[in-house]
Gaussian input, Z-matrix of N, CA and C with variables (Angstrom, degrees):
# hf/3-21g

backbone

0 1
 N
 C     1     B1
 C     2     B2     1     A1
 N     3     B3     2     A2     1     D1
 C     4     B4     3     A3     2     D2
 C     5     B5     4     A4     3     D3
 N     6     B6     5     A5     4     D4
 C     7     B7     6     A6     5     D5
 C     8     B8     7     A7     6     D6
 N     9     B9     8     A8     7     D7
 C    10    B10     9     A9     8     D8
 C    11    B11    10    A10     9     D9
 N    12    B12    11    A11    10    D10
 C    13    B13    12    A12    11    D11
 C    14    B14    13    A13    12    D12
 N    15    B15    14    A14    13    D13
 C    16    B16    15    A15    14    D14
 C    17    B17    16    A16    15    D15
 N    18    B18    17    A17    16    D16
 C    19    B19    18    A18    17    D17
 C    20    B20    19    A19    18    D18
 N    21    B21    20    A20    19    D19
 C    22    B22    21    A21    20    D20
 C    23    B23    22    A22    21    D21
 N    24    B24    23    A23    22    D22
 C    25    B25    24    A24    23    D23
 C    26    B26    25    A25    24    D24
 N    27    B27    26    A26    25    D25
 C    28    B28    27    A27    26    D26
 C    29    B29    28    A28    27    D27
 N    30    B30    29    A29    28    D28
 C    31    B31    30    A30    29    D29
 C    32    B32    31    A31    30    D30
 N    33    B33    32    A32    31    D31
 C    34    B34    33    A33    32    D32
 C    35    B35    34    A34    33    D33
 N    36    B36    35    A35    34    D34
 C    37    B37    36    A36    35    D35
 C    38    B38    37    A37    36    D36
 N    39    B39    38    A38    37    D37
 C    40    B40    39    A39    38    D38
 C    41    B41    40    A40    39    D39
 N    42    B42    41    A41    40    D40
 C    43    B43    42    A42    41    D41
 C    44    B44    43    A43    42    D42
 N    45    B45    44    A44    43    D43
 C    46    B46    45    A45    44    D44
 C    47    B47    46    A46    45    D45
 N    48    B48    47    A47    46    D46
 C    49    B49    48    A48    47    D47
 C    50    B50    49    A49    48    D48
 N    51    B51    50    A50    49    D49
 C    52    B52    51    A51    50    D50
 C    53    B53    52    A52    51    D51
 N    54    B54    53    A53    52    D52
 C    55    B55    54    A54    53    D53
 C    56    B56    55    A55    54    D54
 N    57    B57    56    A56    55    D55
 C    58    B58    57    A57    56    D56
 C    59    B59    58    A58    57    D57
 N    60    B60    59    A59    58    D58
 C    61    B61    60    A60    59    D59
 C    62    B62    61    A61    60    D60
 N    63    B63    62    A62    61    D61
 C    64    B64    63    A63    62    D62
 C    65    B65    64    A64    63    D63
 N    66    B66    65    A65    64    D64
 C    67    B67    66    A66    65    D65
 C    68    B68    67    A67    66    D66
 N    69    B69    68    A68    67    D67
 C    70    B70    69    A69    68    D68
 C    71    B71    70    A70    69    D69
 N    72    B72    71    A71    70    D70
 C    73    B73    72    A72    71    D71
 C    74    B74    73    A73    72    D72
 N    75    B75    74    A74    73    D73
 C    76    B76    75    A75    74    D74
 C    77    B77    76    A76    75    D75
 N    78    B78    77    A77    76    D76
 C    79    B79    78    A78    77    D77
 C    80    B80    79    A79    78    D78
 N    81    B81    80    A80    79    D79
 C    82    B82    81    A81    80    D80
 C    83    B83    82    A82    81    D81
 N    84    B84    83    A83    82    D82
 C    85    B85    84    A84    83    D83
 C    86    B86    85    A85    84    D84
 N    87    B87    86    A86    85    D85
 C    88    B88    87    A87    86    D86
 C    89    B89    88    A88    87    D87
 N    90    B90    89    A89    88    D88
 C    91    B91    90    A90    89    D89
 C    92    B92    91    A91    90    D90
 N    93    B93    92    A92    91    D91
 C    94    B94    93    A93    92    D92
 C    95    B95    94    A94    93    D93
 N    96    B96    95    A95    94    D94
 C    97    B97    96    A96    95    D95
 C    98    B98    97    A97    96    D96
 N    99    B99    98    A98    97    D97
 C   100   B100    99    A99    98    D98
 C   101   B101   100   A100    99    D99
 N   102   B102   101   A101   100   D100
 C   103   B103   102   A102   101   D101
 C   104   B104   103   A103   102   D102
 N   105   B105   104   A104   103   D103
 C   106   B106   105   A105   104   D104
 C   107   B107   106   A106   105   D105
 N   108   B108   107   A107   106   D106
 C   109   B109   108   A108   107   D107
 C   110   B110   109   A109   108   D108
 N   111   B111   110   A110   109   D109
 C   112   B112   111   A111   110   D110
 C   113   B113   112   A112   111   D111
 N   114   B114   113   A113   112   D112
 C   115   B115   114   A114   113   D113
 C   116   B116   115   A115   114   D114
 N   117   B117   116   A116   115   D115
 C   118   B118   117   A117   116   D116
 C   119   B119   118   A118   117   D117
 N   120   B120   119   A119   118   D118
 C   121   B121   120   A120   119   D119
 C   122   B122   121   A121   120   D120
 N   123   B123   122   A122   121   D121
 C   124   B124   123   A123   122   D122
 C   125   B125   124   A124   123   D123
 N   126   B126   125   A125   124   D124
 C   127   B127   126   A126   125   D125
 C   128   B128   127   A127   126   D126
 N   129   B129   128   A128   127   D127
 C   130   B130   129   A129   128   D128
 C   131   B131   130   A130   129   D129
 N   132   B132   131   A131   130   D130
 C   133   B133   132   A132   131   D131
 C   134   B134   133   A133   132   D132
 N   135   B135   134   A134   133   D133
 C   136   B136   135   A135   134   D134
 C   137   B137   136   A136   135   D135
 N   138   B138   137   A137   136   D136
 C   139   B139   138   A138   137   D137
 C   140   B140   139   A139   138   D138
 N   141   B141   140   A140   139   D139
 C   142   B142   141   A141   140   D140
 C   143   B143   142   A142   141   D141
 N   144   B144   143   A143   142   D142
 C   145   B145   144   A144   143   D143
 C   146   B146   145   A145   144   D144
 N   147   B147   146   A146   145   D145
 C   148   B148   147   A147   146   D146
 C   149   B149   148   A148   147   D147
 N   150   B150   149   A149   148   D148
 C   151   B151   150   A150   149   D149
 C   152   B152   151   A151   150   D150
 N   153   B153   152   A152   151   D151
 C   154   B154   153   A153   152   D152
 C   155   B155   154   A154   153   D153
 N   156   B156   155   A155   154   D154
 C   157   B157   156   A156   155   D155
 C   158   B158   157   A157   156   D156
 N   159   B159   158   A158   157   D157
 C   160   B160   159   A159   158   D158
 C   161   B161   160   A160   159   D159
 N   162   B162   161   A161   160   D160
 C   163   B163   162   A162   161   D161
 C   164   B164   163   A163   162   D162
 N   165   B165   164   A164   163   D163
 C   166   B166   165   A165   164   D164
 C   167   B167   166   A166   165   D165
 N   168   B168   167   A167   166   D166
 C   169   B169   168   A168   167   D167
 C   170   B170   169   A169   168   D168
 N   171   B171   170   A170   169   D169
 C   172   B172   171   A171   170   D170
 C   173   B173   172   A172   171   D171
 N   174   B174   173   A173   172   D172
 C   175   B175   174   A174   173   D173
 C   176   B176   175   A175   174   D174
 N   177   B177   176   A176   175   D175
 C   178   B178   177   A177   176   D176
 C   179   B179   178   A178   177   D177
 N   180   B180   179   A179   178   D178
 C   181   B181   180   A180   179   D179
 C   182   B182   181   A181   180   D180
 N   183   B183   182   A182   181   D181
 C   184   B184   183   A183   182   D182
 C   185   B185   184   A184   183   D183

   B1=1.4276
   B2=1.5359
   B3=1.3415
   B4=1.4652
   B5=1.5301
   B6=1.3138
   B7=1.4504
   B8=1.5403
   B9=1.2671
   B10=1.4824
   B11=1.5406
   B12=1.3358
   B13=1.4944
   B14=1.5123
   B15=1.3009
   B16=1.4653
   B17=1.5724
   B18=1.3064
   B19=1.4343
   B20=1.5370
   B21=1.3072
   B22=1.4943
   B23=1.5821
   B24=1.3490
   B25=1.4848
   B26=1.5640
   B27=1.3406
   B28=1.4506
   B29=1.5415
   B30=1.2898
   B31=1.5254
   B32=1.5358
   B33=1.2947
   B34=1.4841
   B35=1.4773
   B36=1.3294
   B37=1.5032
   B38=1.5417
   B39=1.2766
   B40=1.4630
   B41=1.5559
   B42=1.3182
   B43=1.4396
   B44=1.4684
   B45=1.3107
   B46=1.5006
   B47=1.5148
   B48=1.2521
   B49=1.4868
   B50=1.4759
   B51=1.3424
   B52=1.4290
   B53=1.5275
   B54=1.3572
   B55=1.4782
   B56=1.4926
   B57=1.2513
   B58=1.5037
   B59=1.5372
   B60=1.3835
   B61=1.3924
   B62=1.5099
   B63=1.2776
   B64=1.4516
   B65=1.5281
   B66=1.2896
   B67=1.4464
   B68=1.5457
   B69=1.3327
   B70=1.4379
   B71=1.5320
   B72=1.3383
   B73=1.4424
   B74=1.5571
   B75=1.3047
   B76=1.4664
   B77=1.5415
   B78=1.3459
   B79=1.4414
   B80=1.5537
   B81=1.2953
   B82=1.5024
   B83=1.4946
   B84=1.3131
   B85=1.4536
   B86=1.4706
   B87=1.3345
   B88=1.4418
   B89=1.5497
   B90=1.3555
   B91=1.3872
   B92=1.5106
   B93=1.3226
   B94=1.4638
   B95=1.5532
   B96=1.3195
   B97=1.4357
   B98=1.5341
   B99=1.3345
   B100=1.4432
   B101=1.5511
   B102=1.2881
   B103=1.4381
   B104=1.5857
   B105=1.3350
   B106=1.4565
   B107=1.5133
   B108=1.2597
   B109=1.5130
   B110=1.5125
   B111=1.2691
   B112=1.4773
   B113=1.5540
   B114=1.3216
   B115=1.4571
   B116=1.5063
   B117=1.2977
   B118=1.4458
   B119=1.5419
   B120=1.3337
   B121=1.4335
   B122=1.5308
   B123=1.3294
   B124=1.4616
   B125=1.5570
   B126=1.3064
   B127=1.4780
   B128=1.5619
   B129=1.3512
   B130=1.4293
   B131=1.5084
   B132=1.2921
   B133=1.5047
   B134=1.5389
   B135=1.3344
   B136=1.4494
   B137=1.5283
   B138=1.3635
   B139=1.4669
   B140=1.5277
   B141=1.2860
   B142=1.4586
   B143=1.6289
   B144=1.3329
   B145=1.4760
   B146=1.5044
   B147=1.3583
   B148=1.4257
   B149=1.5283
   B150=1.4160
   B151=1.4858
   B152=1.5115
   B153=1.3354
   B154=1.4429
   B155=1.4713
   B156=1.3628
   B157=1.5067
   B158=1.5418
   B159=1.2789
   B160=1.4531
   B161=1.6070
   B162=1.2517
   B163=1.4833
   B164=1.5182
   B165=1.2765
   B166=1.4972
   B167=1.4719
   B168=1.3338
   B169=1.5028
   B170=1.5802
   B171=1.3298
   B172=1.4606
   B173=1.4949
   B174=1.3237
   B175=1.4329
   B176=1.5473
   B177=1.2885
   B178=1.4724
   B179=1.4771
   B180=1.3464
   B181=1.4511
   B182=1.5130
   B183=1.3088
   B184=1.4795
   B185=1.5639
   A1=114.66
   A2=113.65
   A3=119.20
   A4=111.26
   A5=119.74
   A6=123.74
   A7=110.33
   A8=122.57
   A9=123.46
   A10=110.54
   A11=115.27
   A12=117.83
   A13=111.69
   A14=115.85
   A15=119.58
   A16=108.06
   A17=117.47
   A18=121.79
   A19=110.22
   A20=116.27
   A21=121.23
   A22=109.46
   A23=114.23
   A24=119.16
   A25=109.56
   A26=115.82
   A27=118.05
   A28=110.33
   A29=117.43
   A30=120.83
   A31=108.77
   A32=117.44
   A33=118.41
   A34=112.69
   A35=118.07
   A36=120.20
   A37=109.31
   A38=118.36
   A39=120.88
   A40=110.76
   A41=117.99
   A42=123.12
   A43=110.73
   A44=119.15
   A45=121.90
   A46=111.07
   A47=119.50
   A48=119.04
   A49=111.92
   A50=119.81
   A51=119.65
   A52=111.49
   A53=116.30
   A54=117.38
   A55=112.42
   A56=118.84
   A57=121.36
   A58=111.44
   A59=119.99
   A60=120.65
   A61=109.72
   A62=118.94
   A63=124.33
   A64=106.98
   A65=116.52
   A66=122.78
   A67=111.98
   A68=115.71
   A69=121.50
   A70=108.14
   A71=116.32
   A72=121.16
   A73=108.71
   A74=118.72
   A75=118.27
   A76=112.65
   A77=115.43
   A78=118.23
   A79=110.78
   A80=116.43
   A81=120.37
   A82=110.80
   A83=119.35
   A84=121.11
   A85=112.18
   A86=119.21
   A87=124.83
   A88=108.09
   A89=116.72
   A90=120.94
   A91=109.52
   A92=118.14
   A93=117.16
   A94=111.86
   A95=115.49
   A96=121.24
   A97=113.13
   A98=115.27
   A99=121.83
   A100=110.44
   A101=117.36
   A102=120.27
   A103=107.32
   A104=114.98
   A105=121.35
   A106=110.66
   A107=116.38
   A108=123.08
   A109=108.03
   A110=117.93
   A111=124.60
   A112=107.82
   A113=114.59
   A114=122.05
   A115=113.10
   A116=117.27
   A117=119.62
   A118=105.88
   A119=117.68
   A120=122.76
   A121=105.75
   A122=117.17
   A123=122.24
   A124=105.89
   A125=113.62
   A126=120.98
   A127=111.45
   A128=120.11
   A129=119.43
   A130=114.57
   A131=119.26
   A132=120.02
   A133=111.81
   A134=116.62
   A135=118.27
   A136=110.38
   A137=116.33
   A138=117.38
   A139=109.60
   A140=118.68
   A141=118.68
   A142=111.53
   A143=114.21
   A144=117.65
   A145=109.58
   A146=121.20
   A147=122.44
   A148=110.97
   A149=113.03
   A150=117.25
   A151=114.21
   A152=117.55
   A153=123.20
   A154=113.93
   A155=115.99
   A156=119.88
   A157=108.11
   A158=115.39
   A159=120.11
   A160=110.06
   A161=117.69
   A162=120.92
   A163=110.12
   A164=121.83
   A165=124.02
   A166=109.48
   A167=112.66
   A168=118.43
   A169=110.13
   A170=116.85
   A171=121.29
   A172=109.44
   A173=116.47
   A174=123.30
   A175=110.71
   A176=114.56
   A177=120.62
   A178=106.31
   A179=115.35
   A180=120.69
   A181=111.79
   A182=121.02
   A183=120.79
   A184=107.44
   D1=-29.20
   D2=-179.58
   D3=-72.77
   D4=-31.32
   D5=-173.84
   D6=-67.60
   D7=-45.38
   D8=178.11
   D9=-63.15
   D10=-42.05
   D11=179.62
   D12=-66.37
   D13=-40.22
   D14=179.36
   D15=-64.37
   D16=-46.32
   D17=-179.60
   D18=-60.61
   D19=-44.49
   D20=-177.71
   D21=-64.93
   D22=-40.76
   D23=-179.62
   D24=-67.38
   D25=-40.99
   D26=179.79
   D27=-67.15
   D28=-39.49
   D29=178.49
   D30=-65.52
   D31=-41.83
   D32=177.15
   D33=-62.24
   D34=-44.63
   D35=-178.78
   D36=-64.07
   D37=-43.08
   D38=179.53
   D39=-63.06
   D40=-43.46
   D41=-179.51
   D42=-63.37
   D43=-47.38
   D44=-179.66
   D45=-69.36
   D46=-32.85
   D47=179.55
   D48=-70.96
   D49=-28.79
   D50=179.61
   D51=-76.11
   D52=-34.58
   D53=174.50
   D54=-76.69
   D55=-18.26
   D56=-178.23
   D57=-77.78
   D58=-15.25
   D59=-177.37
   D60=-71.79
   D61=135.74
   D62=-179.25
   D63=-96.68
   D64=125.01
   D65=-179.89
   D66=-97.46
   D67=45.97
   D68=-177.74
   D69=-80.67
   D70=117.51
   D71=-178.35
   D72=-110.17
   D73=24.04
   D74=-178.02
   D75=-72.66
   D76=-10.36
   D77=-178.52
   D78=-82.44
   D79=-10.67
   D80=-179.44
   D81=-71.07
   D82=135.05
   D83=176.83
   D84=-80.32
   D85=-36.46
   D86=-176.28
   D87=-127.84
   D88=147.53
   D89=175.25
   D90=-81.94
   D91=114.27
   D92=-177.47
   D93=-103.77
   D94=31.20
   D95=176.36
   D96=-82.65
   D97=-17.84
   D98=-179.90
   D99=-125.63
   D100=153.57
   D101=-179.72
   D102=-99.21
   D103=129.51
   D104=178.12
   D105=-68.80
   D106=148.68
   D107=176.58
   D108=-111.92
   D109=132.44
   D110=173.68
   D111=-125.35
   D112=119.27
   D113=173.20
   D114=-99.36
   D115=126.32
   D116=-178.17
   D117=-119.73
   D118=126.78
   D119=179.58
   D120=-110.47
   D121=134.56
   D122=-178.10
   D123=-146.05
   D124=145.55
   D125=176.53
   D126=-57.38
   D127=129.10
   D128=-177.47
   D129=-56.71
   D130=-33.38
   D131=177.88
   D132=-69.77
   D133=-34.03
   D134=175.20
   D135=-68.43
   D136=-42.59
   D137=178.00
   D138=-61.96
   D139=-41.40
   D140=179.76
   D141=-61.42
   D142=-39.51
   D143=177.59
   D144=-66.79
   D145=-37.60
   D146=178.25
   D147=-60.68
   D148=-45.67
   D149=179.12
   D150=-64.38
   D151=-31.98
   D152=176.91
   D153=-73.30
   D154=-27.85
   D155=-174.59
   D156=-125.85
   D157=69.63
   D158=-174.66
   D159=-70.00
   D160=-24.83
   D161=-178.21
   D162=-81.57
   D163=-10.31
   D164=-177.41
   D165=-74.02
   D166=148.78
   D167=177.50
   D168=-113.28
   D169=28.47
   D170=179.34
   D171=-72.51
   D172=149.75
   D173=175.80
   D174=-91.27
   D175=139.31
   D176=178.28
   D177=-130.93
   D178=120.39
   D179=-178.61
   D180=-81.83
   D181=129.97
   D182=-177.28
   D183=-84.09

């Protein structure tokens, strides 16, 4: 008789503990449910130069 009571008690505790969790996400600074998209446009000749000189630390404005 103890076994069903123990099982029922354990099930009840697990069920109540899952509903007791608060899913408050107001602490998040950014919404990470979507992925941001960044489009960068660069002159094809500049891109070719960058690919040919990968060790260079020159700046190229997009």
